[in-house]
C-alpha positions, -999 to +999 in steps of 0.1 A: +482-273+444+492-255+476+488-273+509+463-260+535+487-236+554+502-223+521+467-216+508+458-197+540+490-176+538+483-169+502+448-156+511+463-135+539+487-119+514+460-112+489+438-095+514+467-075+528+474-063+492+438-052+489+441-033+522+472-015+509+455-007+476+425+007+495+448+030+515+465+043+483+433+049+464+416+083+463+382+080+447+352+068+468+338+045+442+372+029+436+377+025+473+343+008+476+352-017+448+384-026+465+366-029+499+339-051+483+366-073+468+384-076+501+352-084+519+344-112+494+379-126+498+375-126+536+341-143+534+354-171+512+386-174+534+365-176+566+342-202+551+372-224+541+387-222+576+355-227+594+342-256+572+374-275+566+405-262+583+394-255+619+375-288+623+406-307+612+428-287+636+404-293+665+406-331+659+444-331+658+456-304+682+448-303+719+446-265+721+409-260+714+411-225+728+432-214+698+404-224+674+377-210+696+395-176+696+399-177+658+362-184+654+354-155+677+376-132+656+359-144+625+325-135+640+338-100+647+350-097+611+317-110+598+298-084+618+320-056+605+315-068+569+278-068+574+279-032+587+301-021+558+278-038+532+250-018+546+268+015+541+274+036+511+309+047+502+298+083+508+289+075+544+312+094+568+320+063+588+327+040+558+365+045+558+368+043+596+347+012+597+369-004+570+400+006+590+384-012+620+380-043+598+416-041+586+429-039+622+408-069+632+419-090+602+456-080+607+454-091+644+438-124+634+463-130+607+492-123+630+479-147+656+471-174+631+505-172+613+526-170+645+507-195+666+482-218+648+499-225+615+532-234+630+515-258+654+496-273+626+527-277+604+545-295+633+515-319+637+508-350+616+478-334+598+476-342+561+480-306+549+481-317+512+447-334+514+433-304+534+447-280+508+430-300+480+397-299+499+400-262+506+410-254+469+379-273+456+356-256+481+371-222+473+364-227+436+328-235+444+324-205+467+340-181+442+319-195+413+287-188+433+297-152+440+299-137+406+336-143+400+330-135+363+319-100+373+351-096+393+372-106+362+354-082+340+361-053+364+397-063+369+413-074+336+449-070+347+450-098+373+434-122+347+460-114+321+488-116+346+475-150+357+472-162+321+507-151+312+522-167+343+509-201+334+536-223+321+514-245+299+510-237+262+472-237+267+475-207+291+497-188+267+472-192+239+444-180+261+465-149+268+470-142+231+433-147+224+424-123+253+447-096+239+433-099+203+461-123+191+489-099+199+519-114+217+543-096+240 
């Protein structure tokens, strides 16, 4: 299982990938699905940081202003997400509002990865234990947000994940999912 900072970086990369996919997509409905997926990922990520990671960082690192700023940036992102959720993909401002969200998230990620995470990694924080707590909480949050619906809409990531598992059990699931046909 990844440690806390690895998990955070993985989430950042996943969301950045969704942002790029949004940019490359043409249809309004497809863009909306990608935006909704990105917003869900951001909500889960923010919850993990706010509930588990930031409190641990505040206890161990003297620079409380760093966490305070990160929380303020999260609040801005949450407000943008709320606005976007209230819009239809046909709304003229949907894409520009999503671009504003992207800019805010990218700024936050840049600061977090260049300032906060290196400081945390230099500190004596138990990143493995934090990572375990965050992974468990992430599973609960995703389970409560209709993750099965997400899988049904996006079969490729599920198959890819199943194929990438090294255990025999993961491979047999992959074969069952594809009707028993192997590669």
